[in-house]
Each structure stands twice: as structure tokens, then as C-alpha cells.
Steps between C-alpha positions, in 0.01 A plus 500: 500500500317792654579750768204392712570344839457124505318326784696304755506116490237482775262714299546815714530842339858617450654731770551855396845604635511859372413756598524393865271688736456526877187560690476855645514366856851363434642839407697662788472858375378698212746507217684823411369694794566551868353282766163612637642614841731741318222657306283534803426857605297412804569742786678761281342821617522830314737631770729204451489545125593868539788407734633255242486770234681746729769245581553433134529873430749547786710214371513662159606833656769327702631335186491832313687680779754217511564545128541878552747449786706251303499728196614801704772291662629381164498856359669639812763230498562564130563871563714421805709254305536692173424858606197720453441673166658838427780429744281544807684220679826311462503132404570277797797322344657828398460638852648180642800524269560860607484399864746219439732748330480731801586210731794404276637857500471531879677168552759593238573817698609286796707273274676805354571661836637175641724408206551781249501825699847432640650570154233695310372707792151494655359723226688345207740792446807282545826691463301818426346499848622801705602260778663246270851564624413470866260208454717312252252476211691361202219391267375702201182703513179302447224761515609695193202546267720447195604160636152401618337596170636205305837390635389365840220286359376176654711271282818698558451503877424128499828432319702727731361330811558160340857558377624778728687816411701330225185521285497881526828590331664165443730541799563156652639670812193716563424547868130435446432134588242256368170551683261239355513156658496353148832665414846346507597520780147532642403825665278564803177606324232259380287558191227682692745742663663566163161586346412722797833683478446569130144618575642749753767637263240539222224644722323813379585831664132594483410238762560509875577180688509409868813379673422163659688324776672205325428263790148608601379641166349790695541870408806660657404818693665821387646673810477835324134463405329434834477127453384503139659222293822568316457522124718511190449571133625311200791621290376466143314793346244339265473827305872532433617482142849581369539796270453424130825387344673449833749216538361196682652423836807283434506133590791562739440772754872583493456629146233739625742688720758546229763243588392192316633619167854608435579865456746634247846353549733719700851600426770240542646472847810714549744301712657822625170663609420525871290210626212524746362173633158414637357155576167327550555244777280195540163621626560854374141522379427568867832622640598724207829586330837479668603776546213746483729801453753538217746769391612559140716761320332787315539599133678181388397154391516235765401135537222367722557137590184319615551167678170312522556224756128425526335223287220749429467745215635848580647795316639840587425836339603853594252785475554873519310759700219503241455123516661434160732202468857594410661321202686187608421243231310175539336493844272199446420270792711197575520239772817427691754406582637725226690828474443761231677826431352821357666807355341810654518815291643811672270641766493842659566527870198436716292221652342228293288196587565142398234230518411149393199531271373160611495606866490881481389557859737265681810520284593869492811702567654845471785580260707810575692635200782738596 
């Protein structure tokens, strides 16, 4: 057995099958190269060749300039989004947050004026407002720096608006209602209005805001400034800090004005001592004591009987001409209906003032000792 090809049965030479070849005339194109028409340079003049070169160069320049433009855009957008180095520009998101805060404060101003100013006054002075008695402001001061520093924080204000005045000092009969619509019972303010109101109360005093019409959201012209928009400033001083070692503002504002805690117990009531009576009728936070003028004997002990008919915390204290409270025992606040009696130590003849420390501008009177 050999590897040589064997002849066919008819005596013809064996057919060689590999490698198979084709005549050149059967080939359609040259292998591994372009067709002849593509390679043809017939009619390509030097001018045309130069134009092709120039077009190619221009295309490269266009591509290069496109890359430069895109690069500059990306760099510019980066600085616009995150801020230029060395604080040369403000990041976009930070600027947007500041603008949103300004909008919240300006809207919160309108929420406050429409709902809170009736009790706390338009400037947040409450019962310390000079016009509190005439206007009927019965709410505590809100723009005190001591209160704003830590006491009137966001969480505290959220809870007060959610639960009402009973959250402030634990008084279930507090006149401050629930304001948030998620409270029980629900109040009139939705979550956005609550956030805007808190933003207004906590706004910085270093910033000036524009008063906007609540319906049109357009600046309200100031009649005293030749048509310029009315403006307001925040209440909170961001640079304020309490003195070292000072007592934090108490959780209940009543404690801050000296009536939340009991004073030293007074002398026992003498049943034979003269009695002077004063009352706090329902609504006395606005209308005041009844009566507003009292008369007491001089140089002897006497009894002051205080009838609180109002389901709101009140007290009564007597102060001398120097503003010092005269000794009369425990004068802590209490809600009515309840009557308490106080032994007043002997006083010299003259005029004294008596007030409710919870509502010192609306509940006042004159005591004549003779």
C-alpha cells in the first residue's frame, strides 16, 4: 500500500482534487485589495488633491474645536454646580437652598400675621408689646433671644403646633389651640405652612425679607417708602450666646417670669384680718382684673383674696414704688375656677400696683393703702 494515486478503472489518470484552482479570468476582483475603479486616480488634478487635503485639515480643526467647546462646557458646568475654587462662586444647590429658605420665611410671615399675631403681636412681643392691653395680646413673647437661642428650636415648635398650648406648660386648658392639621383635633395649617411658620420664627435678624401679597405673591408696596416694597427682618440673632454659667431658658415660659415656682410660704391666714377681694373673670387675659382699683388698710396685716374664675393660669402680686414684690407667700400660677388667699405684710400708706405676671400688660390694677 503506497500513497501514490491509483489510476481509474478506465485507465485515466486520477483527478487531483486539492488544491483547487481557478483560471484568472474567473476571478471577479483582486484578492485583499480594492477594486480597480477605487484605486484609479484618473482626473485627480493637483488642485483637487490640494482641496482634499484642505478639507481634511478643516475637518480636523472642527473636531478639535468641538472637543475644546465640550471641555469648556463641562468645566464651566462643574464650577456652576459645585462652585469655583477659593470661594469665587457659590454652589448652585446651596444657592437654591438659600432661595427656598427665603421663600419659606416670606410665606411664613404671612402665616404668622394671619394666625399668630392676634395673640403674640405682629412683632412677637406678646404681652410685653406696648399696645398689648389695647390690642388684646395675651400670648408670651416669642422674639426673646434667650428663648430663640435653644428653647424655641424646630422640634419644640413642631410639638407646640402639633399639640397646642398644653405642650408648653402642661396646662390642658391653655388658650393656644392645635394648629397642625395632623393634631387632635386637627388644626388649620398643613405641613408646608407649619414648616414655613417655623422658618419665619427662626429667621436670622441679619437678613432682610420682602413682604409678599399672600394671594398674588407680589411685593407689597410700602406707602412710606415711595412705592418700594415693604420689608422685615428676622428675629433670631445668630451671634447671640448666653453668658457663661447662665441658667438655660426654662421649659415653661411661666417659670421665666417668676411665677412658675412657689415662693416661700406666707403666714397663716388670720380670720380676723381685713379682707380685700379681687377676681379674674373669664377672658381676663384681655379684659383684666375686676376691679382694677383696690383699697387696703395701712400698717397692719390684711388678707388678699384672689378669685380666679378663668380656666387659664393667672396669679396676682403686689409691687411697691421701686418695682419690688411685697411679701405675700406663694404666688405661683394656677388655673381656675379656684380661689386663693394671701396674707399681706403691713404696708405703709401710698399707692401700689398689682399685676398678673402671666399677663402683665393687660391684667393690672392700682392698690391704695391708707
